[in-house]
TORPA-4810 file (N, C-alpha, C, O; in nm, 3 decimals):
<nodes>
NODE_1_-13.810_-20.864_13.903_-13.677_-20.831_13.854_-13.613_-20.723_13.941_-13.493_-20.728_13.968_M
NODE_2_-13.694_-20.624_13.985_-13.641_-20.518_14.069_-13.596_-20.572_14.204_-13.497_-20.526_14.260_K
NODE_3_-13.670_-20.670_14.257_-13.633_-20.729_14.385_-13.498_-20.800_14.375_-13.417_-20.793_14.468_K
NODE_4_-13.474_-20.868_14.266_-13.348_-20.941_14.246_-13.233_-20.841_14.236_-13.126_-20.864_14.293_V
NODE_5_-13.252_-20.733_14.163_-13.148_-20.630_14.150_-13.120_-20.565_14.285_-13.005_-20.545_14.321_M
NODE_6_-13.227_-20.534_14.359_-13.210_-20.473_14.490_-13.136_-20.567_14.585_-13.050_-20.523_14.661_L
NODE_7_-13.168_-20.696_14.581_-13.099_-20.794_14.665_-12.951_-20.804_14.627_-12.865_-20.814_14.714_M
NODE_8_-12.922_-20.802_14.499_-12.783_-20.811_14.453_-12.704_-20.688_14.499_-12.590_-20.702_14.544_A
NODE_9_-12.762_-20.571_14.487_-12.695_-20.448_14.530_-12.676_-20.450_14.682_-12.570_-20.410_14.732_V
NODE_10_-12.776_-20.495_14.755_-12.766_-20.503_14.901_-12.655_-20.600_14.942_-12.580_-20.571_15.035_A
NODE_11_-12.645_-20.712_14.876_-12.541_-20.810_14.906_-12.403_-20.752_14.875_-12.308_-20.772_14.951_I
NODE_12_-12.391_-20.680_14.764_-12.263_-20.619_14.729_-12.221_-20.514_14.832_-12.105_-20.509_14.872_L
NODE_13_-12.316_-20.431_14.875_-12.284_-20.329_14.976_-12.246_-20.391_15.109_-12.152_-20.346_15.174_F
NODE_14_-12.317_-20.495_15.149_-12.284_-20.559_15.277_-12.149_-20.630_15.268_-12.074_-20.629_15.365_S
NODE_15_-12.118_-20.691_15.154_-11.988_-20.755_15.137_-11.876_-20.651_15.140_-11.770_-20.674_15.197_A
NODE_16_-11.901_-20.537_15.077_-11.802_-20.429_15.078_-11.782_-20.376_15.220_-11.669_-20.344_15.258_A
NODE_17_-11.889_-20.365_15.296_-11.879_-20.316_15.435_-11.800_-20.414_15.521_-11.718_-20.373_15.603_A
NODE_18_-11.826_-20.544_15.503_-11.753_-20.646_15.579_-11.605_-20.641_15.542_-11.519_-20.648_15.629_V
NODE_19_-11.575_-20.631_15.415_-11.436_-20.625_15.370_-11.366_-20.501_15.425_-11.251_-20.509_15.467_F
NODE_20_-11.434_-20.387_15.425_-11.375_-20.263_15.475_-11.352_-20.271_15.625_-11.254_-20.216_15.675_A
NODE_21_-11.440_-20.339_15.697_-11.424_-20.351_15.842_-11.303_-20.437_15.876_-11.236_-20.411_15.976_A
NODE_22_-11.274_-20.538_15.798_-11.161_-20.625_15.825_-11.029_-20.567_15.778_-10.923_-20.611_15.823_H
NODE_23_-11.031_-20.471_15.691_-10.907_-20.413_15.640_-10.857_-20.296_15.725_-10.765_-20.227_15.684_S
NODE_24_-10.916_-20.273_15.843_-10.872_-20.165_15.931_-10.758_-20.209_16.021_-10.720_-20.135_16.112_N
NODE_25_-10.702_-20.325_15.998_-10.589_-20.370_16.078_-10.472_-20.276_16.057_-10.443_-20.237_15.944_N
NODE_26_-10.404_-20.237_16.165_-10.291_-20.146_16.148_-10.178_-20.212_16.069_-10.134_-20.323_16.100_P
NODE_27_-10.134_-20.142_15.970_-10.022_-20.188_15.888_-9.906_-20.094_15.914_-9.923_-19.972_15.918_V
NODE_28_-9.788_-20.152_15.932_-9.673_-20.066_15.960_-9.644_-19.978_15.839_-9.630_-20.025_15.727_S
NODE_29_-9.635_-19.850_15.866_-9.608_-19.752_15.762_-9.464_-19.707_15.777_-9.426_-19.652_15.880_D
NODE_30_-9.384_-19.730_15.675_-9.241_-19.698_15.685_-9.216_-19.548_15.685_-9.107_-19.504_15.724_T
NODE_31_-9.313_-19.469_15.642_-9.291_-19.325_15.642_-9.305_-19.266_15.782_-9.259_-19.154_15.806_T
NODE_32_-9.367_-19.338_15.874_-9.388_-19.288_16.008_-9.281_-19.335_16.107_-9.284_-19.295_16.223_K
NODE_33_-9.189_-19.417_16.064_-9.087_-19.468_16.156_-8.986_-19.359_16.187_-8.956_-19.273_16.104_T
NODE_34_-8.933_-19.364_16.307_-8.834_-19.266_16.348_-8.699_-19.303_16.288_-8.662_-19.420_16.280_K
NODE_35_-8.628_-19.201_16.247_-8.494_-19.224_16.195_-8.397_-19.232_16.312_-8.393_-19.143_16.397_K
NODE_36_-8.321_-19.337_16.315_-8.227_-19.359_16.422_-8.087_-19.330_16.369_-8.048_-19.378_16.263_V
NODE_37_-8.014_-19.251_16.445_-7.877_-19.222_16.404_-7.792_-19.347_16.420_-7.808_-19.420_16.518_K
NODE_38_-7.703_-19.371_16.326_-7.618_-19.489_16.340_-7.525_-19.474_16.460_-7.474_-19.365_16.489_P
NODE_39_-7.506_-19.584_16.528_-7.421_-19.582_16.646_-7.276_-19.578_16.600_-7.230_-19.665_16.527_V
NODE_40_-7.204_-19.475_16.644_-7.064_-19.464_16.607_-6.980_-19.517_16.721_-6.997_-19.477_16.837_T
NODE_41_-6.890_-19.605_16.688_-6.801_-19.660_16.789_-6.687_-19.562_16.812_-6.629_-19.508_16.717_K
NODE_42_-6.657_-19.540_16.937_-6.546_-19.453_16.971_-6.420_-19.538_16.968_-6.413_-19.644_17.030_V
NODE_43_-6.322_-19.490_16.897_-6.194_-19.561_16.889_-6.086_-19.470_16.944_-6.093_-19.348_16.932_Q
NODE_44_-5.987_-19.531_17.003_-5.875_-19.458_17.061_-5.749_-19.498_16.986_-5.733_-19.613_16.946_Y
NODE_45_-5.660_-19.401_16.969_-5.536_-19.426_16.897_-5.422_-19.351_16.964_-5.444_-19.259_17.043_T
NODE_46_-5.301_-19.390_16.931_-5.181_-19.323_16.982_-5.143_-19.213_16.884_-5.149_-19.232_16.763_C
NODE_47_-5.104_-19.099_16.936_-5.066_-18.989_16.848_-4.933_-19.016_16.777_-4.909_-18.964_16.668_T
NODE_48_-4.849_-19.098_16.836_-4.721_-19.130_16.773_-4.730_-19.255_16.686_-4.650_-19.272_16.594_M
NODE_49_-4.825_-19.342_16.713_-4.842_-19.467_16.638_-4.989_-19.478_16.594_-5.068_-19.545_16.661_H
NODE_50_-5.026_-19.416_16.483_-5.167_-19.418_16.439_-5.217_-19.557_16.401_-5.338_-19.576_16.387_P
NODE_51_-5.128_-19.653_16.384_-5.171_-19.788_16.353_-5.225_-19.862_16.476_-5.289_-19.966_16.463_D
NODE_52_-5.198_-19.807_16.596_-5.249_-19.866_16.720_-5.390_-19.811_16.742_-5.409_-19.691_16.761_V
NODE_53_-5.490_-19.901_16.739_-5.630_-19.861_16.757_-5.691_-19.950_16.864_-5.671_-20.072_16.864_I
NODE_54_-5.766_-19.888_16.955_-5.830_-19.961_17.063_-5.974_-19.913_17.079_-6.007_-19.800_17.042_S
NODE_55_-6.060_-20.000_17.133_-6.200_-19.963_17.157_-6.219_-19.899_17.293_-6.328_-19.851_17.324_N
NODE_56_-6.115_-19.896_17.375_-6.125_-19.836_17.507_-5.998_-19.755_17.535_-5.893_-19.784_17.479_K
NODE_57_-6.007_-19.655_17.622_-5.889_-19.575_17.654_-5.786_-19.660_17.728_-5.818_-19.761_17.791_P
NODE_58_-5.663_-19.615_17.718_-5.555_-19.689_17.785_-5.421_-19.633_17.744_-5.409_-19.515_17.712_G
NODE_59_-5.320_-19.719_17.744_-5.184_-19.681_17.707_-5.145_-19.751_17.578_-5.190_-19.862_17.550_K
NODE_60_-5.060_-19.685_17.500_-5.008_-19.743_17.377_-4.912_-19.856_17.414_-4.824_-19.836_17.497_C
NODE_61_-4.928_-19.973_17.355_-4.839_-20.084_17.387_-4.696_-20.063_17.334_-4.603_-20.129_17.381_P
NODE_62_-4.678_-19.973_17.238_-4.544_-19.950_17.181_-4.465_-19.847_17.260_-4.346_-19.867_17.286_K
NODE_63_-4.531_-19.735_17.299_-4.454_-19.628_17.363_-4.506_-19.590_17.502_-4.438_-19.518_17.575_C
NODE_64_-4.624_-19.637_17.540_-4.677_-19.608_17.672_-4.753_-19.478_17.682_-4.799_-19.442_17.791_G
NODE_65_-4.769_-19.405_17.572_-4.846_-19.279_17.576_-4.994_-19.308_17.592_-5.042_-19.416_17.555_M
NODE_66_-5.066_-19.212_17.648_-5.211_-19.226_17.665_-5.280_-19.220_17.529_-5.251_-19.133_17.447_T
NODE_67_-5.371_-19.313_17.507_-5.447_-19.315_17.382_-5.552_-19.204_17.384_-5.613_-19.176_17.488_L
NODE_68_-5.572_-19.141_17.269_-5.669_-19.033_17.256_-5.780_-19.077_17.160_-5.762_-19.169_17.081_V
NODE_69_-5.896_-19.009_17.169_-6.007_-19.042_17.081_-5.968_-19.016_16.936_-5.908_-18.914_16.904_K
NODE_70_-6.003_-19.110_16.851_-5.975_-19.096_16.709_-6.084_-19.010_16.646_-6.203_-19.036_16.666_K
NODE_71_-6.044_-18.908_16.570_-6.137_-18.817_16.506_-6.131_-18.842_16.356_-6.023_-18.846_16.297_V
NODE_72_-6.251_-18.859_16.293_-6.256_-18.878_16.149_-6.212_-18.751_16.079_-6.229_-18.641_16.132_D
NODE_73_-6.156_-18.765_15.961_-6.112_-18.648_15.885_-6.231_-18.559_15.848_-6.215_-18.437_15.838_A
NODE_74_-6.349_-18.618_15.829_-6.467_-18.540_15.793_-6.517_-18.456_15.911_-6.573_-18.348_15.892_K
NODE_75_-6.496_-18.507_16.033_-6.550_-18.440_16.150_-6.450_-18.349_16.219_-6.483_-18.287_16.320_K
NODE_76_-6.329_-18.339_16.169_-6.229_-18.254_16.232_-6.272_-18.108_16.223_-6.315_-18.063_16.117_K
NODE_77_-6.262_-18.035_16.333_-6.295_-17.893_16.326_-6.192_-17.818_16.242_-6.074_-17.852_16.241_P
NODE_78_-6.238_-17.718_16.172_-6.148_-17.640_16.085_-6.048_-17.564_16.173_-6.084_-17.502_16.273_A
NODE_79_-5.924_-17.571_16.133_-5.820_-17.501_16.208_-5.825_-17.353_16.176_-5.846_-17.314_16.061_E
NODE_80_-5.805_-17.272_16.277_-5.806_-17.127_16.258_-5.669_-17.083_16.209_-5.566_-17.123_16.264_K
NODE_81_-5.669_-17.001_16.107_-5.542_-16.949_16.054_-5.510_-16.816_16.119_-5.599_-16.734_16.142_R
NODE_82_-5.383_-16.797_16.148_-5.339_-16.667_16.201_-5.304_-16.577_16.085_-5.237_-16.619_15.990_K
NODE_83_-5.348_-16.455_16.091_-5.316_-16.360_15.984_-5.239_-16.244_16.038_-5.203_-16.154_15.962_M
</nodes>
């Protein structure tokens, strides 16, 4: 009876060892991934015609002024007040 128990325990340990050896495959861990900043597209607009928007610099088709980079309201630098 002791031999049968010992054999059963030995089989269980060897099966556990085989299973543990096969489970060492690298699994992608989402906590280790690098955070990538979202790509922001640069847009150009006319200062006199804000409805004119372009993906590249150039001239306004309405008035011919040079297009400037469009700045989001959130990213605008705070204006300095004169006192």
